[in-house]
C-alpha positions in Angstrom: -26.0 41.3 72.1 -25.1 37.7 71.0 -26.5 34.2 71.8 -24.2 33.6 74.4 -25.1 30.0 73.3 -23.3 30.2 69.6 -20.6 32.3 71.6 -19.5 29.6 73.3 -21.0 26.4 71.5 -23.2 24.7 73.0 -26.8 23.4 72.5 -29.3 24.5 74.2 -30.9 21.3 75.3 -27.7 19.6 76.6 -26.1 22.2 78.8 -24.9 21.3 82.0 -22.1 23.1 84.4 -19.3 21.2 83.2 -20.3 21.6 79.4 -20.6 25.2 79.6 -16.7 25.2 82.2 -15.3 23.3 79.2 -16.1 25.3 76.7 -15.9 27.7 78.2 -11.9 26.6 78.7 -11.9 25.9 75.1 -13.0 28.9 73.9 -9.5 30.4 76.4 -7.8 28.5 73.9 -8.9 30.2 70.5 -9.2 34.0 72.4 -7.2 34.7 74.8 -6.1 38.3 76.5 -3.1 38.8 75.1 -3.7 38.2 71.5 -7.7 38.8 71.3 -8.9 40.6 73.6 -12.4 42.2 72.4 -12.6 38.0 72.0 -12.3 36.7 75.3 -13.7 40.0 76.4 -18.1 38.4 74.6 -16.8 34.5 75.9 -16.1 36.1 79.6 -19.7 37.6 79.5 -21.0 34.7 77.1 -19.6 32.2 80.3 -21.0 34.8 83.1 -24.5 34.7 81.8 -24.5 30.2 81.4 -22.1 29.3 84.2 -24.5 28.1 86.2 -28.2 26.5 86.1 -29.8 29.0 87.6 -28.2 31.8 85.2 -29.3 29.8 82.5 -32.2 29.3 83.2 -32.7 33.2 83.7 -31.6 34.4 80.8 -33.2 31.8 78.5 -36.9 33.0 80.6 -35.2 37.1 81.0 -33.0 37.9 78.1 -34.6 38.1 75.1 -33.1 40.8 72.6 -34.0 40.8 68.9 -30.9 38.3 67.7 -28.8 39.9 65.0 -28.7 38.3 62.3 -25.2 36.2 62.4 -28.1 34.1 65.2 -30.9 33.3 63.3 -28.6 31.9 60.5 -27.1 30.1 63.5 -30.5 29.0 64.0 -31.6 28.2 60.7 -28.9 26.6 59.5 -26.7 23.8 60.7 -23.5 22.7 60.0 -22.5 21.3 56.8 -24.0 21.4 53.1 -26.1 24.8 52.8 -29.9 24.7 52.7 -32.9 26.5 52.4 -34.9 26.5 56.4 -38.0 25.4 56.6 -41.1 27.5 57.2 -41.3 25.6 60.5 -37.8 26.5 61.7 -37.7 29.9 60.1 -40.8 30.3 62.3 -39.9 28.4 65.7 -35.9 31.1 65.2 -38.3 34.0 64.5 -40.5 32.9 67.6 -40.6 35.1 70.8 -40.5 33.6 74.5 -39.1 30.7 76.4 -41.9 28.3 75.1 -39.9 28.5 71.2 -36.9 27.3 72.2 
């Protein structure tokens, strides 16, 4: 499963209920149920996982799966000029558990 924060285009640190809802509405413009049913389903699942503070906390504490390659790349490379990640960035991206985030 993909990272719901990445699907919604959110940062973990600065996420509140209003930001999650706004990101969901923004995503609906791109992934409407009629034009992109699979994209809409991914968006809907991500929204349901992060909809409230309690659900975000639950997700951050208990949902630890092996990250997909796309999720690792999104974590390691900030938007902008492509660059090689530092060893510290690699360790943080591969770390498991809530303390790593």
